[in-house]
KOLMI-122777 format. One record per residue (C-alpha): y, z, x. Coordinates in steps of 0.25 Angstrom, whole numbers, plus 2048, in hexadecimal, padded with zeros to 3 digits. Example, Ala and Ser with C-alpha at 12.3 -4.5 7.8 and 13.67 -1.06 7.14 Angstrom:
REM residues 2
7EE81F831
7FC81D837
REM end
This chain:
REM residues 909
622545C6F
61F53CC63
61153FC64
61354EC64
61D54DC59
613546C50
608550C53
61155BC4F
614554C42
606553C3F
603562C42
60F566C39
60A55DC2E
5FC564C2F
601572C2F
60A56EC23
5FE569C1B
5F7576C1D
60357EC19
605576C0C
5F6579C08
5F7587C0B
604588C03
5FE581BF8
5F358BBF6
5FD597BF6
60959ABEC
617599BF1
625598BEC
62E593BF6
63758ABEE
63F58BBE1
63C581BD7
647579BD1
643576BC2
64A56BBBB
64B56CBAC
64056FBA2
63E575B95
635580B8F
630576B85
62C56CB8F
62056DB99
62656EBA7
61F565BB2
62356BBC0
625560BCA
629563BD9
63355BBE1
63455BBF0
640554BF6
648555C03
655559BFD
65D557C09
659548C0B
66153DC04
654538BFC
651547BF8
65E54ABF3
66053DBEB
65153EBE5
65454DBE1
660548BD9
65853CBD3
64C545BCF
65554FBC8
65C543BC0
64E53DBBD
64954BBB6
65654BBAE
65553CBAA
64753CBA6
647548B9D
654544B97
64D537B93
64053EB8F
64454BB89
63854BB80
62E54CB8B
625559B8A
62555AB99
63055DBA4
62E55CBB3
635567BBA
638564BC9
63756EBD5
63F569BE0
63C56CBEF
643568BFC
63A563C07
645565C11
640559C19
634561C1E
62555FC1B
62156DC1B
62C571C11
628565C08
61A569C08
61D577C05
626573BF9
61A56BBF4
611576BF5
61A580BEE
61D576BE3
60E574BE0
60A582BE2
61558ABDC
61C581BD2
61057ABCE
61656CBCE
60F561BC7
615557BD1
61E556BDD
62954BBDF
62B548BED
62B54BBF9
636542BFF
62F53FC0C
622539C0F
620543C1A
62054FC0F
618547C05
60C546C0E
609555C0D
60E557BFF
60554CBFA
5F9554C00
5FE561BF8
600559BEB
5F2553BEC
5EB561BEE
5F3567BE2
5F255ABDA
601559BD8
60754BBD8
611549BE4
61B53EBDF
623539BEB
62F52FBE9
63252EBF8
626530C00
624521C03
61A522C0F
60E519C0D
606524C14
60752CC07
5FE524BFE
5FE528BEF
5F1520BED
5EA528BF7
5F0535BF4
5EE53BBE6
5FA542BE0
60453BBE8
60D531BE1
618529BE9
623526BDF
62951CBE9
625510BF0
61C511BFD
62250DC0A
616503C0B
61C4FBC00
6274F6C08
61F4F0C14
61D4E3C0E
62C4E1C0C
62F4E5C1A
6244DBC20
6294D0C17
6374D2C1E
6304D2C2B
6284C6C28
6344BEC22
63C4C0C2F
62F4BDC38
6304C9C41
6234CBC48
6254D9C4E
62A4E6C47
62D4F4C4D
62B4FFC43
63450BC44
630517C3B
631526C3A
62552FC3E
623535C30
619532C25
624529C1F
625521C2B
617521C30
61151EC23
618510C22
61450BC2F
605507C2C
60A4FFC20
6154F7C27
60D4F4C33
6014EEC2B
60B4E6C23
6114E1C30
6044DDC35
6014D5C29
60D4CCC2C
6094CCC3B
6154D4C40
6124DEC4B
6174ECC4D
6184EDC5C
61F4FAC5C
622506C53
62D510C54
62A51EC4E
637526C4C
635535C4A
63E53CC40
642546C4B
64753BC54
65553DC58
65F531C5B
65B531C6A
64C52FC67
64E525C5C
65751DC66
64D51EC71
642518C67
64C50DC63
64E509C72
63F508C74
63F4FEC68
64A4F6C6F
6414F4C7B
6374EDC73
6384DEC6E
6374E1C5F
6444E1C57
63F4E3C49
63E4F2C44
6394F7C37
63E505C34
63750FC2B
63D51DC2B
645526C22
654524C21
658531C29
65052CC35
65451DC34
663521C35
660526C43
65851AC46
66250FC42
66E516C48
667517C56
662509C54
670504C53
67450CC5F
669506C67
66D4F8C63
6614F5C5A
66A4F2C4E
66F4E5C54
66B4D6C53
65C4D3C56
6574E0C4F
6504E1C42
64F4EEC3A
6474EFC2D
6464FCC25
63D501C1B
641506C0D
643514C10
64F511C18
65650AC0D
662511C06
65A50FBF9
650518BFE
658522C07
667523C05
668529C13
66451BC19
673517C15
67851FC21
671516C2B
674509C24
680505C2D
676506C39
66C4FEC32
6744F1C31
66B4E5C31
65E4EDC2D
6544E7C23
64E4F1C19
6454F1C0C
6474FAC00
6404FBBF3
6454F2BE8
64D4FBBDE
64C4F4BD0
65A4F4BC9
65A4FABBB
6634FFBB0
65D50CBB1
66050DBC0
66E508BBE
671513BB3
66B51DBBD
674519BC8
680519BBF
67D527BBA
67C52CBC8
687524BCD
680520BD9
680512BE0
674514BEA
666518BE6
65B51FBEC
64D519BE9
646526BED
64F52DBE3
64C523BD8
63D524BDA
63F533BD9
646531BCC
63B528BC7
630532BCC
63653DBC3
635534BB7
627530BBA
62353FBBC
629543BAF
622538BA8
61553CBAE
61754ABAB
619548B9C
60D53FB9B
604549BA3
609557B9E
60C554B8F
5FC553B8D
5F355FB8D
5EC55DB9A
5E5567BA2
5ED56CBAE
5E3568BB8
5E455ABB4
5F3559BB2
5F6557BC1
5ED54BBC3
5F2545BB5
600547BB9
5FE53FBC6
5F7534BBF
602533BB5
60D532BBF
605527BC6
60551FBB8
613522BB5
61C515BB4
62B515BB1
63750CBB4
640515BBC
64C514BC4
64550EBD0
63E504BC8
62F504BC3
628512BC5
61A50DBC7
610514BD0
60650BBD6
5FB512BDF
60451FBDE
611519BE3
61C510BDE
61B501BDF
6254F9BE7
62B4EDBE0
6324E8BEC
63C4EABF7
64A4E7BFA
64E4E1C08
65B4E6C0C
6644E4C18
66D4EEC1E
67B4E8C1F
6884F0C22
6824FDC1E
67C4F7C10
66E4F4C0C
66F4E5C07
6634E0BFF
65F4D2C05
6524D0BFF
6464D6BF7
6374D6BF9
62C4D6BEF
61D4D5BF2
61C4C9BE9
6294C1BED
62B4C6BFB
6394C6C01
6444C0BF7
6524C3BF3
65C4BEBE9
6674B4BEC
6734B0BE3
66B4A5BDE
65C4A9BDD
6514B2BE3
64D4ACBF0
6404AFBF8
6464ACC05
6494B6C10
6534C0C14
65E4B6C18
66A4C0C18
6644CBC21
66E4D1C2B
6674D6C37
66C4E1C41
6784DDC49
67D4D5C3D
6744C8C40
66F4BFC35
6654B9C3E
6574BEC3D
6534C6C49
6464C1C50
6414D0C51
63F4D1C60
6474CFC6C
6464CDC7B
6494D3C85
6454E1C82
6504EAC88
6534E1C93
6454DEC98
6404D0C9A
6334CAC94
6284CAC9E
6204BDC9E
6134BBCA6
6104AECAD
6034AACB3
6034A8CC2
5F849ECC6
5F6494CD2
5F2488CCA
5F747FCBF
606483CC2
60B479CB9
60A483CAE
60E490CB5
612492CC3
61849FCC8
62149FCD4
62A4AACDA
6394A9CDA
63E4ACCE8
64C4AFCE3
6484B9CD7
63B4BECDC
6354BBCCE
62B4B1CCA
62F4A3CC5
62449CCBD
62448ECBA
61B484CB3
61947DCA5
61748BC9E
624491CA4
62C485CA1
627485C92
62A494C91
638491C96
63A486C8C
635490C81
63F49BC85
64A491C83
64548EC75
64549DC71
6504A2C68
6534AEC72
6524B1C80
6464B7C86
6484BDC94
63C4BDC9C
6364BECAA
6294B8CAF
61E4C0CB6
6124B9CBD
6044BDCBB
5F84B9CC3
5EB4BACBC
5E34B5CB0
5EB4B0CA4
5E44BAC9B
5E84C6CA3
5F64C0CA3
5F74C0C94
5F14CEC93
5FD4D3C9B
6054D0C8E
5FC4D9C86
5FE4E4C91
60E4E1C90
60F4DDC9E
6144D0C9A
61C4CCC8D
6174BEC8E
60F4B4C96
6144A6C99
60B49BCA0
5FF492C9D
5F849CC94
5EE497C8B
5EE49CC7D
5E04A1C79
5DA4AAC6E
5D64B5C77
5E44B6C7E
5EB4B6C70
5E44C4C6E
5EE4CBC78
5FA4C1C78
6014B8C6F
6034AAC73
60E4A0C70
60C492C6B
60648AC76
60F482C7E
604478C82
5F7474C7D
5EB478C84
5DB47AC85
5D047BC8F
5C946EC94
5C046ACA0
5C4461CAC
5B845ACB4
5B8451CBF
5B6442CBD
5AB43ACC4
5A842BCC6
59C426CBF
59541DCC9
58941ACBF
58A40CCBA
584409CAC
57E3FBCAC
5803FBC9C
58E400C9C
5933F2C98
58C3F4C8A
593401C87
5A13FCC83
59B3F7C76
5923FFC6D
5843FAC69
5893F6C5B
5953EFC61
58C3E7C6A
5823E3C5F
58E3DFC56
5943D7C61
5873D0C64
5853CCC55
5933C7C55
5913BEC60
5843B8C5A
58B3B7C4C
5973B0C52
58E3A6C5A
5863A3C4D
5933A1C46
599397C50
58B390C51
58C38EC42
59A389C42
59837FC4E
58937AC4F
58B370C44
596369C4A
59736DC58
58D366C62
58E372C6C
58737BC62
57C372C5F
56E370C65
560376C64
55F383C5C
55D38CC69
569385C70
572388C64
56E396C63
570398C72
57D391C71
58239AC65
57F3A7C6D
5863A1C79
59239CC72
5943AAC6B
5923B3C77
59A3AAC81
5A63AEC78
5A53BCC7E
5AB3B7C8B
5B23ABC85
5A83A2C8D
5A5398C81
5A9389C84
5A2382C78
5AC37BC6F
5AC37EC60
5B0374C56
5B137CC49
5BE383C45
5B638EC3F
5AF390C4C
5BC391C53
5C139BC49
5B53A4C4B
5B63A3C5A
5C43A8C5A
5C13B5C52
5B43B7C5A
5BB3B5C68
5C53BFC63
5BA3C9C60
5B33C6C6D
5C03C9C75
5C23D7C6E
5B43DAC71
5B43D6C80
5C13DDC82
5BD3EAC7C
5B03EAC83
5B73E8C90
5C03F3C8E
5B63FDC8A
5AD3F9C95
5B83FBC9F
5BA409C99
5AC40DC9A
5AB408CA8
5B7411CAC
5B141DCA5
5A441BCAC
5AC41CCB9
5B3429CB6
5AD434CAE
5AE444CAE
5A444CCB5
5A1454CA8
5A4451C9A
5A245FC93
5A146DC96
59246FC92
58E465C9D
59546ECA8
58F47BCA2
581475CA1
581472CAF
58747FCB4
593479CBB
59F481CBF
5AD47FCB8
5BB484CBB
5C648ACB4
5D448FCB6
5D249DCBC
5DD4A5CB4
5DB49ECA7
5D34A2C9B
5CA496C9D
5BF49ECA3
5BD4A6C96
5BC499C8F
5B2493C98
5A94A0C97
5AB4A4C88
5AC496C81
5A648CC8B
59B496C8F
59C493C9E
59649DCA8
5A14A4CAF
59A4A2CBC
59C493CBA
5AC495CB9
5B5493CC5
5C4497CC4
5CF48ECCA
5DE48ECCA
5E4481CCE
5E2472CCB
5DE470CDA
5D347ACD8
5CF473CCC
5CE466CD4
5C746CCDF
5BC473CD6
5B9466CCE
5B945DCDA
5AF466CE1
5A5466CD5
597463CD8
58A466CD1
586470CDB
59047ACD6
59D478CDE
5AA475CD7
5AB475CC8
5A746BCBE
5B346DCB5
5C0474CB3
5C447BCA6
5D347ECA4
5DE47DC9A
5E146EC97
5F046FC9C
5EA474CAA
5E0469CAA
5EA45FCA7
5F2464CB3
5E5463CBC
5E2455CB7
5F0451CBA
5ED452CC9
5DE44DCC8
5DD444CBC
5D543ACC4
5CA444CC8
5C844DCBB
5C944CCAC
5C9455CA0
5BC455C98
5B545CC8D
5BB463C81
5C846BC80
5C747AC7D
5D447DC75
5DD489C77
5EA48DC72
5F2486C7D
5FC48CC87
606496C82
60E4A3C86
6094B1C83
6104BDC7D
60C4CBC78
6054CBC6A
60F4CBC5F
61A4C7C68
6264C1C60
6294B8C6B
61C4B0C68
6224A9C5C
62F4A6C63
6294A0C6F
61F498C68
62A491C60
63148FC6D
624489C73
62347FC67
63247BC69
62F478C78
622471C76
628468C6B
633464C75
62E458C7C
639458C86
636466C8B
627464C8B
628457C93
63245DC9D
629469C9F
61C461CA0
621457CA9
626461CB2
618467CB5
60F45CCB1
61644FCB5
60A44BCBF
60044ACB3
60543CCB0
5FE437CBD
5F1438CB5
5F3431CA8
5E5433CA3
5DE43FCA7
5D343EC9D
5C7435CA0
5C042FC95
5B2433C94
5AC428C8D
5AF41AC87
5A9417C7A
5A240AC76
5A9401C6D
5A3400C5F
5A13F6C54
5AC3FDC4C
5B63F9C56
5B43EAC54
5B03EAC46
5BC3E2C42
5BB3D7C4C
5AC3D5C48
5AF3D4C3A
5BA3CAC3D
5B13C2C45
5A53C2C3B
5AE3BFC30
5B43B3C37
5A73ADC3B
5A13AFC2E
5AC3A9C26
5AC39DC30
59D39BC2E
59F39BC1F
5AA391C1F
5A2388C28
595389C20
59D387C13
5A337AC18
596375C1D
58E378C10
599371C08
599364C10
58A363C11
587366C03
59135CBFE
58A351C07
57C354C03
580354BF4
585346BF6
578341BFC
56E347BF2
56A342BE4
56034CBE0
565359BDB
557360BDC
55635CBEB
56535DBEF
56636CBF1
55A36DBFB
55E360C01
56D365C03
568372C0A
55F36AC13
56A360C17
57436BC19
56B373C23
568366C2A
576362C2B
57A370C30
57236FC3C
578361C3F
58435EC46
58F35AC3D
59C353C3E
5A635CC45
5B2355C3E
5AE35CC32
5B136AC38
5BC367C43
5C9360C44
5CB354C4D
5D6357C58
5DA34FC64
5D7356C71
5CE360C6A
5C1366C6E
5BC35FC61
5B8352C66
5B7344C5E
5AA341C57
5A3334C56
59B331C4A
591326C49
58E31FC3C
58031AC3A
57A312C2E
56D319C2D
572327C2B
56C32BC38
572336C41
576334C4F
57F33BC59
589334C62
59033AC6E
59F337C70
5A833DC7B
5B6340C7B
5BE347C86
5B134BC8E
5AA352C82
59E34EC7A
59D34EC6B
59034CC64
593346C56
588343C4B
589337C42
588339C33
582330C28
588323C24
58A328C15
590335C1B
59A32CC23
REM end
């Protein structure tokens, strides 16, 4: 029926257009002109006026136009021109309006036409004016489909409806609504607004899931049926754009249907404000809680005086624009026709002069930009108790703001009263929808039931899903600020097909272990993930029977081996320097001393040295060195043990490329998206893929693997599922290779569903609650604790020099310091003694050096470097005195130990 009506309307418009053209070519005199004023000495400029005299706007505008003529020429009596008005009534009929325009142009030879009132009428009259080069100046045709910039000789002395879309979207964005239903009338006025508002809503990511077209011919029953249809949908935010006459029916029926109650949001465009159409006041009581916008009307002394003169309290902005339009035409006529211009050029000049005319009128600044009035801003009003209460303002530069008693604030509309008298912001949508429940799809599968398990309830006959995903969804519902009646429906098949059921409107949501991927997000909206995920690979472990005969060298790196060996040699040399001059055990032939030096140093590796030391500096060096040796040996032992363990247990394969290169079979969970990942991203041949369903099938396939083609070499799946699998078989398999990240596991809803944001916030509240997550996870994954370490280390690195740099520095510094102290004492004592025994200065230096070198290799008195203690390992020394300054050695024994002492010269004694 709607389609047939629209086609008939188009046909009528076409026939009307042909009729208007034919009438324009012929003369006719069907209406009597109403001439207003004039004088014989003045040049008369005929101007037509087309109004709907029976409408509220038409009758008020007629009065204001008449007053404007009188006011203008009373102030400008000296003007040489006078405009004479020819009034015609359109009678709310497109044909009558077009015929009136034709008559005015053809018979009355008008130079311009003010009007028409309706955009529907203006669409045809503009065509006539363009052909006759007669400016059509409309103060009330606000439809954006009528474009002055694209249509010559059309001037809109009003603000376009498209100028208010930014103010409306600012309100919607402020309150955070995500879906809007457009309700508009099927006229040029209504249809022309829709493309602009939908584009503006799209810019702020607000969807328009439904549109409701109200035909002007609809009766109350038809409007009520359309409203009931809107009630069956979830969106509760309605934007109404229609004339006041039709809106009074709409809101009265909406109140009757219970749609003016709490939870609903109604926003009206500027045309429904009483400032634009006083008829809208008739429906104000049925519009309690409605938000609306209207142009800002600047206050001025000129406007106040006008209201006092007319004794009116309520103004009509269309009538004020009509008043200012008359002033602009009269000014333009004076500028155009007072000059001697050819008649053929006067029409175009008159049109251009009107466009350039500027004045300060009753409605504010009259300034045409691209052929229409600029909109300085909009007031935001709230209908409360039958009155339009201003609660804020919007301007393009400042956005939404309002004045308080203290100052101007940029905050939101805090004092809004919503339908039903509520002060709480409606969320903009609701469930259930006319008593129905939300249909939630649940995947039915046979494996990994820890996440989702579907069983039939014998009492109710319905399915009863359980599992981690279901428990988290139940916890999420408890966190929502509203009830969400629902019922579960099982689905057996691929997960992608299950999600597409949402797009087909067979399900309202999907709850389960559904992985969030980019491809799936093209046809559903996902919530935040309730658990992290990713795809990885599980392979079998094998025992490595091959023994590496050089494995004992691997715990330490080559550099560490070399530094350690150098440290042993250096430490042995330091101990020899400190001991051989006073300790008999460190003396002997050169080759014996070198061997003994290496033996003593390396024997400390296993703490097997038994040689006594008599120098306190040596003991100090040994303490630090033995500490370093202890750290080295313990670290070596631990790393070797780790390497031997790794050598015994290692995975069959380390990466994906090895499996692909050898052409081995791999497995995956049959209903998941992993197959697409293996083919499209990892480039596996589809013939090498095998689907499985349960953890037991995974185990059987991996354990049966052999190089001849039976079984599978690896299993690919989401990490949560692999963890469940490894919880039962951790000693036989391990997870290796890289992790291929995805979005995690989440719940799915239709694209643009307002539920997504609410459920996502609830998921965050649940996952951040450690008690809830611990209870849920322990309920289904308690046996995972039996395998404390399901990941096997793949390698153990050799220890490097950097790991022991500190201990080597400490040892080296200690040894070097001890040697310097010892050599310092030795040189000091020998140099002093040689100085006392020589008399020639020239030969004393060489003699002293030779003597110190000889003495350094001799055995000295240990009493010079050690302390005598009873029951000590430092034994008493017998010193023999000889008269001939000869050196001899005597052997004494004390406590079963032999000490070799050397005699000194008599003069030394």
